[in-house]
PyMOL Python script that loads the backbone (N, CA, C, O; Angstrom):
from pymol import cmd

cmd.read_pdbstr("""\
ATOM      1  N   MET A   1       0.837  -1.179   0.000  1.00  0.00           N
ATOM      2  CA  MET A   1       0.000   0.000   0.000  1.00  0.00           C
ATOM      3  C   MET A   1       0.884   1.246   0.000  1.00  0.00           C
ATOM      4  O   MET A   1       2.034   1.223   0.440  1.00  0.00           O
ATOM      5  N   ALA A   2       0.318   2.310  -0.498  1.00  0.00           N
ATOM      6  CA  ALA A   2       1.014   3.586  -0.563  1.00  0.00           C
ATOM      7  C   ALA A   2       0.151   4.643   0.115  1.00  0.00           C
ATOM      8  O   ALA A   2      -1.050   4.459   0.314  1.00  0.00           O
ATOM      9  N   LEU A   3       0.786   5.743   0.460  1.00  0.00           N
ATOM     10  CA  LEU A   3       0.043   6.861   1.030  1.00  0.00           C
ATOM     11  C   LEU A   3      -0.181   7.913  -0.043  1.00  0.00           C
ATOM     12  O   LEU A   3       0.677   8.157  -0.892  1.00  0.00           O
ATOM     13  N   PHE A   4      -1.345   8.525   0.015  1.00  0.00           N
ATOM     14  CA  PHE A   4      -1.721   9.576  -0.913  1.00  0.00           C
ATOM     15  C   PHE A   4      -2.298  10.737  -0.126  1.00  0.00           C
ATOM     16  O   PHE A   4      -2.915  10.554   0.923  1.00  0.00           O
ATOM     17  N   VAL A   5      -2.086  11.929  -0.650  1.00  0.00           N
ATOM     18  CA  VAL A   5      -2.704  13.124  -0.113  1.00  0.00           C
ATOM     19  C   VAL A   5      -3.792  13.543  -1.096  1.00  0.00           C
ATOM     20  O   VAL A   5      -3.546  13.695  -2.292  1.00  0.00           O
ATOM     21  N   VAL A   6      -4.980  13.723  -0.574  1.00  0.00           N
ATOM     22  CA  VAL A   6      -6.085  14.257  -1.368  1.00  0.00           C
ATOM     23  C   VAL A   6      -6.297  15.681  -0.871  1.00  0.00           C
ATOM     24  O   VAL A   6      -6.558  15.908   0.310  1.00  0.00           O
ATOM     25  N   GLU A   7      -6.183  16.626  -1.784  1.00  0.00           N
ATOM     26  CA  GLU A   7      -6.392  18.026  -1.439  1.00  0.00           C
ATOM     27  C   GLU A   7      -7.644  18.525  -2.153  1.00  0.00           C
ATOM     28  O   GLU A   7      -7.733  18.498  -3.380  1.00  0.00           O
ATOM     29  N   TYR A   8      -8.598  18.976  -1.365  1.00  0.00           N
ATOM     30  CA  TYR A   8      -9.819  19.565  -1.904  1.00  0.00           C
ATOM     31  C   TYR A   8      -9.668  21.085  -1.895  1.00  0.00           C
ATOM     32  O   TYR A   8      -9.095  21.656  -0.967  1.00  0.00           O
ATOM     33  N   THR A   9     -10.185  21.730  -2.932  1.00  0.00           N
ATOM     34  CA  THR A   9     -10.285  23.177  -2.966  1.00  0.00           C
ATOM     35  C   THR A   9     -11.766  23.536  -3.075  1.00  0.00           C
ATOM     36  O   THR A   9     -12.489  23.009  -3.920  1.00  0.00           O
ATOM     37  N   TYR A  10     -12.200  24.441  -2.204  1.00  0.00           N
ATOM     38  CA  TYR A  10     -13.589  24.888  -2.174  1.00  0.00           C
ATOM     39  C   TYR A  10     -13.684  26.348  -2.600  1.00  0.00           C
ATOM     40  O   TYR A  10     -12.699  27.084  -2.550  1.00  0.00           O
ATOM     41  N   SER A  11     -14.877  26.760  -3.017  1.00  0.00           N
ATOM     42  CA  SER A  11     -15.134  28.169  -3.282  1.00  0.00           C
ATOM     43  C   SER A  11     -16.214  28.665  -2.326  1.00  0.00           C
ATOM     44  O   SER A  11     -16.957  27.875  -1.743  1.00  0.00           O
ATOM     45  N   ALA A  12     -16.287  29.957  -2.180  1.00  0.00           N
ATOM     46  CA  ALA A  12     -17.309  30.553  -1.311  1.00  0.00           C
ATOM     47  C   ALA A  12     -18.716  30.215  -1.815  1.00  0.00           C
ATOM     48  O   ALA A  12     -19.660  30.162  -1.028  1.00  0.00           O
ATOM     49  N   ALA A  13     -18.853  29.990  -3.104  1.00  0.00           N
ATOM     50  CA  ALA A  13     -20.167  29.693  -3.684  1.00  0.00           C
ATOM     51  C   ALA A  13     -20.749  28.364  -3.202  1.00  0.00           C
ATOM     52  O   ALA A  13     -21.956  28.148  -3.305  1.00  0.00           O
ATOM     53  N   THR A  14     -19.902  27.469  -2.675  1.00  0.00           N
ATOM     54  CA  THR A  14     -20.387  26.152  -2.247  1.00  0.00           C
ATOM     55  C   THR A  14     -20.543  26.035  -0.726  1.00  0.00           C
ATOM     56  O   THR A  14     -20.830  24.954  -0.212  1.00  0.00           O
ATOM     57  N   THR A  15     -20.356  27.138  -0.016  1.00  0.00           N
ATOM     58  CA  THR A  15     -20.402  27.091   1.453  1.00  0.00           C
ATOM     59  C   THR A  15     -21.719  26.532   1.978  1.00  0.00           C
ATOM     60  O   THR A  15     -21.711  25.638   2.824  1.00  0.00           O
ATOM     61  N   ALA A  16     -22.835  27.035   1.501  1.00  0.00           N
ATOM     62  CA  ALA A  16     -24.146  26.570   1.998  1.00  0.00           C
ATOM     63  C   ALA A  16     -24.345  25.090   1.700  1.00  0.00           C
ATOM     64  O   ALA A  16     -24.860  24.359   2.546  1.00  0.00           O
ATOM     65  N   GLY A  17     -23.952  24.638   0.527  1.00  0.00           N
ATOM     66  CA  GLY A  17     -24.080  23.225   0.178  1.00  0.00           C
ATOM     67  C   GLY A  17     -23.208  22.344   1.042  1.00  0.00           C
ATOM     68  O   GLY A  17     -23.613  21.255   1.448  1.00  0.00           O
ATOM     69  N   ARG A  18     -22.000  22.824   1.323  1.00  0.00           N
ATOM     70  CA  ARG A  18     -21.122  22.038   2.202  1.00  0.00           C
ATOM     71  C   ARG A  18     -21.679  21.972   3.610  1.00  0.00           C
ATOM     72  O   ARG A  18     -21.595  20.932   4.263  1.00  0.00           O
ATOM     73  N   ASP A  19     -22.243  23.067   4.082  1.00  0.00           N
ATOM     74  CA  ASP A  19     -22.881  23.042   5.406  1.00  0.00           C
ATOM     75  C   ASP A  19     -23.999  21.998   5.445  1.00  0.00           C
ATOM     76  O   ASP A  19     -24.142  21.260   6.420  1.00  0.00           O
ATOM     77  N   GLU A  20     -24.775  21.952   4.387  1.00  0.00           N
ATOM     78  CA  GLU A  20     -25.897  21.012   4.318  1.00  0.00           C
ATOM     79  C   GLU A  20     -25.419  19.555   4.265  1.00  0.00           C
ATOM     80  O   GLU A  20     -26.002  18.689   4.918  1.00  0.00           O
ATOM     81  N   HIS A  21     -24.376  19.287   3.502  1.00  0.00           N
ATOM     82  CA  HIS A  21     -23.917  17.911   3.283  1.00  0.00           C
ATOM     83  C   HIS A  21     -22.795  17.468   4.228  1.00  0.00           C
ATOM     84  O   HIS A  21     -22.352  16.321   4.166  1.00  0.00           O
ATOM     85  N   ARG A  22     -22.334  18.372   5.103  1.00  0.00           N
ATOM     86  CA  ARG A  22     -21.214  18.048   5.988  1.00  0.00           C
ATOM     87  C   ARG A  22     -21.468  16.808   6.854  1.00  0.00           C
ATOM     88  O   ARG A  22     -20.557  15.990   6.979  1.00  0.00           O
ATOM     89  N   PRO A  23     -22.640  16.618   7.455  1.00  0.00           N
ATOM     90  CA  PRO A  23     -22.833  15.407   8.267  1.00  0.00           C
ATOM     91  C   PRO A  23     -22.622  14.110   7.470  1.00  0.00           C
ATOM     92  O   PRO A  23     -21.981  13.183   7.967  1.00  0.00           O
ATOM     93  N   SER A  24     -23.146  14.037   6.259  1.00  0.00           N
ATOM     94  CA  SER A  24     -22.957  12.811   5.469  1.00  0.00           C
ATOM     95  C   SER A  24     -21.522  12.686   4.963  1.00  0.00           C
ATOM     96  O   SER A  24     -20.993  11.580   4.862  1.00  0.00           O
ATOM     97  N   HIS A  25     -20.894  13.813   4.647  1.00  0.00           N
ATOM     98  CA  HIS A  25     -19.479  13.816   4.236  1.00  0.00           C
ATOM     99  C   HIS A  25     -18.606  13.282   5.373  1.00  0.00           C
ATOM    100  O   HIS A  25     -17.740  12.435   5.151  1.00  0.00           O
ATOM    101  N   ARG A  26     -18.833  13.774   6.572  1.00  0.00           N
ATOM    102  CA  ARG A  26     -18.019  13.330   7.717  1.00  0.00           C
ATOM    103  C   ARG A  26     -18.326  11.885   8.106  1.00  0.00           C
ATOM    104  O   ARG A  26     -17.426  11.167   8.542  1.00  0.00           O
ATOM    105  N   ALA A  27     -19.550  11.454   7.961  1.00  0.00           N
ATOM    106  CA  ALA A  27     -19.885  10.051   8.231  1.00  0.00           C
ATOM    107  C   ALA A  27     -19.169   9.144   7.231  1.00  0.00           C
ATOM    108  O   ALA A  27     -18.653   8.089   7.601  1.00  0.00           O
ATOM    109  N   TRP A  28     -19.139   9.557   5.967  1.00  0.00           N
ATOM    110  CA  TRP A  28     -18.433   8.796   4.925  1.00  0.00           C
ATOM    111  C   TRP A  28     -16.946   8.703   5.259  1.00  0.00           C
ATOM    112  O   TRP A  28     -16.355   7.626   5.173  1.00  0.00           O
ATOM    113  N   LEU A  29     -16.339   9.832   5.640  1.00  0.00           N
ATOM    114  CA  LEU A  29     -14.925   9.828   6.026  1.00  0.00           C
ATOM    115  C   LEU A  29     -14.691   8.987   7.277  1.00  0.00           C
ATOM    116  O   LEU A  29     -13.705   8.253   7.348  1.00  0.00           O
ATOM    117  N   ALA A  30     -15.580   9.082   8.262  1.00  0.00           N
ATOM    118  CA  ALA A  30     -15.429   8.314   9.501  1.00  0.00           C
ATOM    119  C   ALA A  30     -15.428   6.817   9.222  1.00  0.00           C
ATOM    120  O   ALA A  30     -14.674   6.070   9.846  1.00  0.00           O
ATOM    121  N   ASP A  31     -16.262   6.376   8.292  1.00  0.00           N
ATOM    122  CA  ASP A  31     -16.261   4.968   7.905  1.00  0.00           C
ATOM    123  C   ASP A  31     -14.908   4.571   7.312  1.00  0.00           C
ATOM    124  O   ASP A  31     -14.393   3.489   7.596  1.00  0.00           O
ATOM    125  N   LEU A  32     -14.337   5.455   6.486  1.00  0.00           N
ATOM    126  CA  LEU A  32     -13.016   5.165   5.901  1.00  0.00           C
ATOM    127  C   LEU A  32     -11.915   5.173   6.957  1.00  0.00           C
ATOM    128  O   LEU A  32     -10.949   4.417   6.850  1.00  0.00           O
ATOM    129  N   VAL A  33     -12.052   6.016   7.972  1.00  0.00           N
ATOM    130  CA  VAL A  33     -11.093   6.019   9.084  1.00  0.00           C
ATOM    131  C   VAL A  33     -11.210   4.703   9.845  1.00  0.00           C
ATOM    132  O   VAL A  33     -10.199   4.083  10.173  1.00  0.00           O
ATOM    133  N   GLU A  34     -12.420   4.281  10.121  1.00  0.00           N
ATOM    134  CA  GLU A  34     -12.645   3.021  10.836  1.00  0.00           C
ATOM    135  C   GLU A  34     -12.047   1.843  10.072  1.00  0.00           C
ATOM    136  O   GLU A  34     -11.521   0.906  10.672  1.00  0.00           O
ATOM    137  N   ARG A  35     -12.133   1.899   8.750  1.00  0.00           N
ATOM    138  CA  ARG A  35     -11.582   0.836   7.907  1.00  0.00           C
ATOM    139  C   ARG A  35     -10.083   1.020   7.636  1.00  0.00           C
ATOM    140  O   ARG A  35      -9.481   0.233   6.904  1.00  0.00           O
ATOM    141  N   ARG A  36      -9.485   2.057   8.226  1.00  0.00           N
ATOM    142  CA  ARG A  36      -8.051   2.365   8.108  1.00  0.00           C
ATOM    143  C   ARG A  36      -7.615   2.683   6.680  1.00  0.00           C
ATOM    144  O   ARG A  36      -6.474   2.428   6.294  1.00  0.00           O
ATOM    145  N   ILE A  37      -8.530   3.236   5.915  1.00  0.00           N
ATOM    146  CA  ILE A  37      -8.216   3.719   4.571  1.00  0.00           C
ATOM    147  C   ILE A  37      -7.810   5.185   4.654  1.00  0.00           C
ATOM    148  O   ILE A  37      -6.804   5.590   4.072  1.00  0.00           O
ATOM    149  N   VAL A  38      -8.590   5.974   5.374  1.00  0.00           N
ATOM    150  CA  VAL A  38      -8.224   7.360   5.651  1.00  0.00           C
ATOM    151  C   VAL A  38      -7.496   7.379   6.983  1.00  0.00           C
ATOM    152  O   VAL A  38      -8.002   6.878   7.986  1.00  0.00           O
ATOM    153  N   LEU A  39      -6.294   7.966   6.985  1.00  0.00           N
ATOM    154  CA  LEU A  39      -5.483   8.023   8.197  1.00  0.00           C
ATOM    155  C   LEU A  39      -5.697   9.317   8.957  1.00  0.00           C
ATOM    156  O   LEU A  39      -5.580   9.350  10.182  1.00  0.00           O
ATOM    157  N   SER A  40      -6.009  10.381   8.238  1.00  0.00           N
ATOM    158  CA  SER A  40      -6.272  11.668   8.866  1.00  0.00           C
ATOM    159  C   SER A  40      -6.962  12.570   7.852  1.00  0.00           C
ATOM    160  O   SER A  40      -6.744  12.441   6.647  1.00  0.00           O
ATOM    161  N   SER A  41      -7.794  13.481   8.342  1.00  0.00           N
ATOM    162  CA  SER A  41      -8.431  14.433   7.440  1.00  0.00           C
ATOM    163  C   SER A  41      -8.885  15.650   8.224  1.00  0.00           C
ATOM    164  O   SER A  41      -9.062  15.604   9.442  1.00  0.00           O
ATOM    165  N   GLY A  42      -9.066  16.724   7.502  1.00  0.00           N
ATOM    166  CA  GLY A  42      -9.588  17.927   8.121  1.00  0.00           C
ATOM    167  C   GLY A  42      -9.552  19.101   7.170  1.00  0.00           C
ATOM    168  O   GLY A  42      -8.798  19.114   6.197  1.00  0.00           O
ATOM    169  N   PRO A  43     -10.393  20.103   7.471  1.00  0.00           N
ATOM    170  CA  PRO A  43     -10.449  21.291   6.626  1.00  0.00           C
ATOM    171  C   PRO A  43      -9.286  22.232   6.937  1.00  0.00           C
ATOM    172  O   PRO A  43      -8.711  22.195   8.025  1.00  0.00           O
ATOM    173  N   PHE A  44      -8.954  23.074   5.960  1.00  0.00           N
ATOM    174  CA  PHE A  44      -7.995  24.146   6.203  1.00  0.00           C
ATOM    175  C   PHE A  44      -8.664  25.187   7.092  1.00  0.00           C
ATOM    176  O   PHE A  44      -9.873  25.396   7.002  1.00  0.00           O
ATOM    177  N   ALA A  45      -7.898  25.830   7.936  1.00  0.00           N
ATOM    178  CA  ALA A  45      -8.443  26.800   8.886  1.00  0.00           C
ATOM    179  C   ALA A  45      -9.176  27.943   8.197  1.00  0.00           C
ATOM    180  O   ALA A  45     -10.104  28.513   8.771  1.00  0.00           O
ATOM    181  N   ASP A  46      -8.775  28.286   6.976  1.00  0.00           N
ATOM    182  CA  ASP A  46      -9.424  29.394   6.270  1.00  0.00           C
ATOM    183  C   ASP A  46     -10.659  28.965   5.483  1.00  0.00           C
ATOM    184  O   ASP A  46     -11.302  29.796   4.841  1.00  0.00           O
ATOM    185  N   GLY A  47     -10.999  27.671   5.526  1.00  0.00           N
ATOM    186  CA  GLY A  47     -12.189  27.171   4.846  1.00  0.00           C
ATOM    187  C   GLY A  47     -12.042  27.000   3.344  1.00  0.00           C
ATOM    188  O   GLY A  47     -13.016  26.699   2.655  1.00  0.00           O
ATOM    189  N   ALA A  48     -10.828  27.188   2.830  1.00  0.00           N
ATOM    190  CA  ALA A  48     -10.613  27.136   1.380  1.00  0.00           C
ATOM    191  C   ALA A  48     -10.486  25.722   0.828  1.00  0.00           C
ATOM    192  O   ALA A  48     -10.420  25.534  -0.387  1.00  0.00           O
ATOM    193  N   GLY A  49     -10.451  24.723   1.713  1.00  0.00           N
ATOM    194  CA  GLY A  49     -10.299  23.353   1.242  1.00  0.00           C
ATOM    195  C   GLY A  49     -10.074  22.397   2.381  1.00  0.00           C
ATOM    196  O   GLY A  49     -10.359  22.701   3.539  1.00  0.00           O
ATOM    197  N   ALA A  50      -9.557  21.229   2.035  1.00  0.00           N
ATOM    198  CA  ALA A  50      -9.309  20.185   3.033  1.00  0.00           C
ATOM    199  C   ALA A  50      -8.140  19.324   2.579  1.00  0.00           C
ATOM    200  O   ALA A  50      -7.750  19.334   1.412  1.00  0.00           O
ATOM    201  N   PHE A  51      -7.595  18.583   3.527  1.00  0.00           N
ATOM    202  CA  PHE A  51      -6.428  17.735   3.320  1.00  0.00           C
ATOM    203  C   PHE A  51      -6.765  16.372   3.910  1.00  0.00           C
ATOM    204  O   PHE A  51      -7.173  16.281   5.068  1.00  0.00           O
ATOM    205  N   ILE A  52      -6.597  15.310   3.121  1.00  0.00           N
ATOM    206  CA  ILE A  52      -6.957  13.964   3.565  1.00  0.00           C
ATOM    207  C   ILE A  52      -5.805  13.024   3.226  1.00  0.00           C
ATOM    208  O   ILE A  52      -5.340  13.001   2.086  1.00  0.00           O
ATOM    209  N   VAL A  53      -5.342  12.251   4.204  1.00  0.00           N
ATOM    210  CA  VAL A  53      -4.271  11.284   3.989  1.00  0.00           C
ATOM    211  C   VAL A  53      -4.910   9.904   3.843  1.00  0.00           C
ATOM    212  O   VAL A  53      -5.670   9.464   4.705  1.00  0.00           O
ATOM    213  N   VAL A  54      -4.591   9.234   2.742  1.00  0.00           N
ATOM    214  CA  VAL A  54      -5.252   7.986   2.376  1.00  0.00           C
ATOM    215  C   VAL A  54      -4.212   6.887   2.158  1.00  0.00           C
ATOM    216  O   VAL A  54      -3.170   7.119   1.545  1.00  0.00           O
ATOM    217  N   ASP A  55      -4.503   5.699   2.663  1.00  0.00           N
ATOM    218  CA  ASP A  55      -3.688   4.508   2.446  1.00  0.00           C
ATOM    219  C   ASP A  55      -4.408   3.653   1.415  1.00  0.00           C
ATOM    220  O   ASP A  55      -5.480   3.113   1.689  1.00  0.00           O
ATOM    221  N   ALA A  56      -3.819   3.529   0.223  1.00  0.00           N
ATOM    222  CA  ALA A  56      -4.487   2.806  -0.863  1.00  0.00           C
ATOM    223  C   ALA A  56      -3.461   2.175  -1.790  1.00  0.00           C
ATOM    224  O   ALA A  56      -2.269   2.471  -1.713  1.00  0.00           O
ATOM    225  N   ALA A  57      -3.933   1.314  -2.654  1.00  0.00           N
ATOM    226  CA  ALA A  57      -3.054   0.582  -3.571  1.00  0.00           C
ATOM    227  C   ALA A  57      -2.429   1.491  -4.618  1.00  0.00           C
ATOM    228  O   ALA A  57      -1.247   1.357  -4.936  1.00  0.00           O
ATOM    229  N   ASP A  58      -3.225   2.422  -5.157  1.00  0.00           N
ATOM    230  CA  ASP A  58      -2.713   3.286  -6.224  1.00  0.00           C
ATOM    231  C   ASP A  58      -3.607   4.509  -6.382  1.00  0.00           C
ATOM    232  O   ASP A  58      -4.677   4.599  -5.780  1.00  0.00           O
ATOM    233  N   ARG A  59      -3.150   5.442  -7.199  1.00  0.00           N
ATOM    234  CA  ARG A  59      -3.860   6.701  -7.403  1.00  0.00           C
ATOM    235  C   ARG A  59      -5.247   6.474  -7.998  1.00  0.00           C
ATOM    236  O   ARG A  59      -6.199   7.151  -7.611  1.00  0.00           O
ATOM    237  N   ASP A  60      -5.376   5.542  -8.924  1.00  0.00           N
ATOM    238  CA  ASP A  60      -6.682   5.275  -9.541  1.00  0.00           C
ATOM    239  C   ASP A  60      -7.706   4.818  -8.509  1.00  0.00           C
ATOM    240  O   ASP A  60      -8.877   5.193  -8.582  1.00  0.00           O
ATOM    241  N   THR A  61      -7.266   4.012  -7.553  1.00  0.00           N
ATOM    242  CA  THR A  61      -8.150   3.551  -6.480  1.00  0.00           C
ATOM    243  C   THR A  61      -8.638   4.735  -5.653  1.00  0.00           C
ATOM    244  O   THR A  61      -9.819   4.823  -5.315  1.00  0.00           O
ATOM    245  N   VAL A  62      -7.720   5.642  -5.331  1.00  0.00           N
ATOM    246  CA  VAL A  62      -8.085   6.828  -4.550  1.00  0.00           C
ATOM    247  C   VAL A  62      -9.066   7.693  -5.342  1.00  0.00           C
ATOM    248  O   VAL A  62     -10.077   8.147  -4.806  1.00  0.00           O
ATOM    249  N   SER A  63      -8.765   7.912  -6.599  1.00  0.00           N
ATOM    250  CA  SER A  63      -9.618   8.732  -7.450  1.00  0.00           C
ATOM    251  C   SER A  63     -11.038   8.172  -7.512  1.00  0.00           C
ATOM    252  O   SER A  63     -12.005   8.919  -7.360  1.00  0.00           O
ATOM    253  N   LEU A  64     -11.168   6.887  -7.731  1.00  0.00           N
ATOM    254  CA  LEU A  64     -12.486   6.249  -7.774  1.00  0.00           C
ATOM    255  C   LEU A  64     -13.187   6.338  -6.422  1.00  0.00           C
ATOM    256  O   LEU A  64     -14.379   6.638  -6.357  1.00  0.00           O
ATOM    257  N   LEU A  65     -12.456   6.079  -5.355  1.00  0.00           N
ATOM    258  CA  LEU A  65     -13.027   6.134  -4.015  1.00  0.00           C
ATOM    259  C   LEU A  65     -13.650   7.496  -3.731  1.00  0.00           C
ATOM    260  O   LEU A  65     -14.750   7.577  -3.184  1.00  0.00           O
ATOM    261  N   PHE A  66     -12.953   8.561  -4.099  1.00  0.00           N
ATOM    262  CA  PHE A  66     -13.419   9.895  -3.749  1.00  0.00           C
ATOM    263  C   PHE A  66     -14.561  10.395  -4.622  1.00  0.00           C
ATOM    264  O   PHE A  66     -15.102  11.469  -4.359  1.00  0.00           O
ATOM    265  N   THR A  67     -14.937   9.655  -5.643  1.00  0.00           N
ATOM    266  CA  THR A  67     -16.159   9.995  -6.376  1.00  0.00           C
ATOM    267  C   THR A  67     -17.392   9.680  -5.541  1.00  0.00           C
ATOM    268  O   THR A  67     -18.488  10.144  -5.853  1.00  0.00           O
ATOM    269  N   HIS A  68     -17.221   8.889  -4.478  1.00  0.00           N
ATOM    270  CA  HIS A  68     -18.325   8.497  -3.607  1.00  0.00           C
ATOM    271  C   HIS A  68     -18.545   9.461  -2.440  1.00  0.00           C
ATOM    272  O   HIS A  68     -19.515   9.321  -1.694  1.00  0.00           O
ATOM    273  N   ASP A  69     -17.655  10.432  -2.282  1.00  0.00           N
ATOM    274  CA  ASP A  69     -17.798  11.420  -1.217  1.00  0.00           C
ATOM    275  C   ASP A  69     -19.082  12.224  -1.462  1.00  0.00           C
ATOM    276  O   ASP A  69     -19.299  12.700  -2.576  1.00  0.00           O
ATOM    277  N   PRO A  70     -19.930  12.382  -0.445  1.00  0.00           N
ATOM    278  CA  PRO A  70     -21.135  13.189  -0.619  1.00  0.00           C
ATOM    279  C   PRO A  70     -20.858  14.611  -1.122  1.00  0.00           C
ATOM    280  O   PRO A  70     -21.671  15.165  -1.863  1.00  0.00           O
ATOM    281  N   PHE A  71     -19.729  15.209  -0.736  1.00  0.00           N
ATOM    282  CA  PHE A  71     -19.372  16.525  -1.273  1.00  0.00           C
ATOM    283  C   PHE A  71     -19.155  16.443  -2.780  1.00  0.00           C
ATOM    284  O   PHE A  71     -19.618  17.312  -3.519  1.00  0.00           O
ATOM    285  N   ALA A  72     -18.463  15.417  -3.237  1.00  0.00           N
ATOM    286  CA  ALA A  72     -18.205  15.262  -4.673  1.00  0.00           C
ATOM    287  C   ALA A  72     -19.501  14.990  -5.429  1.00  0.00           C
ATOM    288  O   ALA A  72     -19.735  15.561  -6.494  1.00  0.00           O
ATOM    289  N   LYS A  73     -20.334  14.125  -4.881  1.00  0.00           N
ATOM    290  CA  LYS A  73     -21.610  13.805  -5.535  1.00  0.00           C
ATOM    291  C   LYS A  73     -22.493  15.032  -5.700  1.00  0.00           C
ATOM    292  O   LYS A  73     -23.245  15.137  -6.669  1.00  0.00           O
ATOM    293  N   ALA A  74     -22.401  15.960  -4.754  1.00  0.00           N
ATOM    294  CA  ALA A  74     -23.224  17.176  -4.795  1.00  0.00           C
ATOM    295  C   ALA A  74     -22.539  18.310  -5.561  1.00  0.00           C
ATOM    296  O   ALA A  74     -23.078  19.414  -5.644  1.00  0.00           O
ATOM    297  N   GLY A  75     -21.352  18.045  -6.124  1.00  0.00           N
ATOM    298  CA  GLY A  75     -20.651  19.067  -6.900  1.00  0.00           C
ATOM    299  C   GLY A  75     -20.091  20.208  -6.063  1.00  0.00           C
ATOM    300  O   GLY A  75     -20.038  21.349  -6.522  1.00  0.00           O
ATOM    301  N   LEU A  76     -19.672  19.906  -4.835  1.00  0.00           N
ATOM    302  CA  LEU A  76     -19.228  20.941  -3.896  1.00  0.00           C
ATOM    303  C   LEU A  76     -17.716  21.096  -3.811  1.00  0.00           C
ATOM    304  O   LEU A  76     -17.226  21.940  -3.061  1.00  0.00           O
ATOM    305  N   VAL A  77     -16.978  20.305  -4.559  1.00  0.00           N
ATOM    306  CA  VAL A  77     -15.519  20.380  -4.555  1.00  0.00           C
ATOM    307  C   VAL A  77     -15.088  20.986  -5.891  1.00  0.00           C
ATOM    308  O   VAL A  77     -15.338  20.412  -6.951  1.00  0.00           O
ATOM    309  N   ASP A  78     -14.445  22.143  -5.830  1.00  0.00           N
ATOM    310  CA  ASP A  78     -14.031  22.821  -7.063  1.00  0.00           C
ATOM    311  C   ASP A  78     -12.837  22.145  -7.724  1.00  0.00           C
ATOM    312  O   ASP A  78     -12.740  22.098  -8.950  1.00  0.00           O
ATOM    313  N   ARG A  79     -11.942  21.630  -6.915  1.00  0.00           N
ATOM    314  CA  ARG A  79     -10.738  21.004  -7.456  1.00  0.00           C
ATOM    315  C   ARG A  79     -10.294  19.890  -6.520  1.00  0.00           C
ATOM    316  O   ARG A  79     -10.328  20.042  -5.299  1.00  0.00           O
ATOM    317  N   VAL A  80      -9.877  18.769  -7.100  1.00  0.00           N
ATOM    318  CA  VAL A  80      -9.323  17.651  -6.332  1.00  0.00           C
ATOM    319  C   VAL A  80      -7.917  17.397  -6.856  1.00  0.00           C
ATOM    320  O   VAL A  80      -7.708  17.232  -8.058  1.00  0.00           O
ATOM    321  N   ARG A  81      -6.974  17.367  -5.954  1.00  0.00           N
ATOM    322  CA  ARG A  81      -5.590  17.047  -6.310  1.00  0.00           C
ATOM    323  C   ARG A  81      -5.208  15.805  -5.510  1.00  0.00           C
ATOM    324  O   ARG A  81      -5.344  15.783  -4.287  1.00  0.00           O
ATOM    325  N   ILE A  82      -4.730  14.776  -6.199  1.00  0.00           N
ATOM    326  CA  ILE A  82      -4.313  13.532  -5.549  1.00  0.00           C
ATOM    327  C   ILE A  82      -2.834  13.328  -5.862  1.00  0.00           C
ATOM    328  O   ILE A  82      -2.429  13.284  -7.024  1.00  0.00           O
ATOM    329  N   VAL A  83      -2.038  13.205  -4.802  1.00  0.00           N
ATOM    330  CA  VAL A  83      -0.597  13.076  -4.962  1.00  0.00           C
ATOM    331  C   VAL A  83      -0.099  11.931  -4.097  1.00  0.00           C
ATOM    332  O   VAL A  83      -0.449  11.842  -2.920  1.00  0.00           O
ATOM    333  N   GLU A  84       0.715  11.053  -4.673  1.00  0.00           N
ATOM    334  CA  GLU A  84       1.350  10.020  -3.847  1.00  0.00           C
ATOM    335  C   GLU A  84       2.361  10.710  -2.940  1.00  0.00           C
ATOM    336  O   GLU A  84       3.081  11.615  -3.361  1.00  0.00           O
ATOM    337  N   TRP A  85       2.400  10.267  -1.698  1.00  0.00           N
ATOM    338  CA  TRP A  85       3.204  10.934  -0.683  1.00  0.00           C
ATOM    339  C   TRP A  85       4.138   9.925  -0.043  1.00  0.00           C
ATOM    340  O   TRP A  85       3.725   8.814   0.288  1.00  0.00           O
ATOM    341  N   THR A  86       5.398  10.307   0.134  1.00  0.00           N
ATOM    342  CA  THR A  86       6.391   9.449   0.766  1.00  0.00           C
ATOM    343  C   THR A  86       6.903  10.132   2.033  1.00  0.00           C
ATOM    344  O   THR A  86       7.878  10.880   1.973  1.00  0.00           O
ATOM    345  N   PRO A  87       6.269   9.889   3.167  1.00  0.00           N
ATOM    346  CA  PRO A  87       6.749  10.490   4.412  1.00  0.00           C
ATOM    347  C   PRO A  87       8.066   9.833   4.842  1.00  0.00           C
ATOM    348  O   PRO A  87       8.231   8.617   4.739  1.00  0.00           O
ATOM    349  N   VAL A  88       8.990  10.655   5.320  1.00  0.00           N
ATOM    350  CA  VAL A  88      10.287  10.112   5.737  1.00  0.00           C
ATOM    351  C   VAL A  88      10.520  10.260   7.233  1.00  0.00           C
ATOM    352  O   VAL A  88      11.396   9.591   7.781  1.00  0.00           O
ATOM    353  N   LEU A  89       9.770  11.106   7.899  1.00  0.00           N
ATOM    354  CA  LEU A  89       9.878  11.286   9.340  1.00  0.00           C
ATOM    355  C   LEU A  89       8.486  11.405   9.936  1.00  0.00           C
ATOM    356  O   LEU A  89       7.551  11.852   9.272  1.00  0.00           O
ATOM    357  N   GLY A  90       8.356  11.001  11.190  1.00  0.00           N
ATOM    358  CA  GLY A  90       7.096  11.195  11.881  1.00  0.00           C
ATOM    359  C   GLY A  90       6.190   9.990  11.874  1.00  0.00           C
ATOM    360  O   GLY A  90       6.574   8.895  11.463  1.00  0.00           O
ATOM    361  N   ARG A  91       4.992  10.216  12.335  1.00  0.00           N
ATOM    362  CA  ARG A  91       4.019   9.153  12.569  1.00  0.00           C
ATOM    363  C   ARG A  91       3.687   8.342  11.317  1.00  0.00           C
ATOM    364  O   ARG A  91       3.476   7.134  11.417  1.00  0.00           O
ATOM    365  N   PHE A  92       3.635   8.962  10.162  1.00  0.00           N
ATOM    366  CA  PHE A  92       3.231   8.263   8.953  1.00  0.00           C
ATOM    367  C   PHE A  92       4.389   7.588   8.219  1.00  0.00           C
ATOM    368  O   PHE A  92       4.167   6.903   7.220  1.00  0.00           O
ATOM    369  N   SER A  93       5.611   7.771   8.696  1.00  0.00           N
ATOM    370  CA  SER A  93       6.768   7.186   7.982  1.00  0.00           C
ATOM    371  C   SER A  93       7.003   5.727   8.365  1.00  0.00           C
ATOM    372  O   SER A  93       7.930   5.097   7.857  1.00  0.00           O
TER     373      SER A  93
END
""", "prot")
cmd.dss("prot")
cmd.show_as("cartoon", "prot")
cmd.util.cbc("prot")
cmd.orient("prot")
């Protein structure tokens, strides 16, 4: 397995929709945390996006998985960036 960083970018235009769908979005993420697929996640302090660390086989798996996010299904994510990550120090290394 490899680690990936999923970076979401949000716009101010989607704030109300994200507020509405946040409970289902967080429940979806919590299930992935319980299954040890998502290792950590959270929004940026300025509300401009979010950062999610994922343990998966490959980038395509991550990409497909995140199409199931309630935020993605509702069209609330302006940009998704998925990058394989190689931690060398700390908890994830």
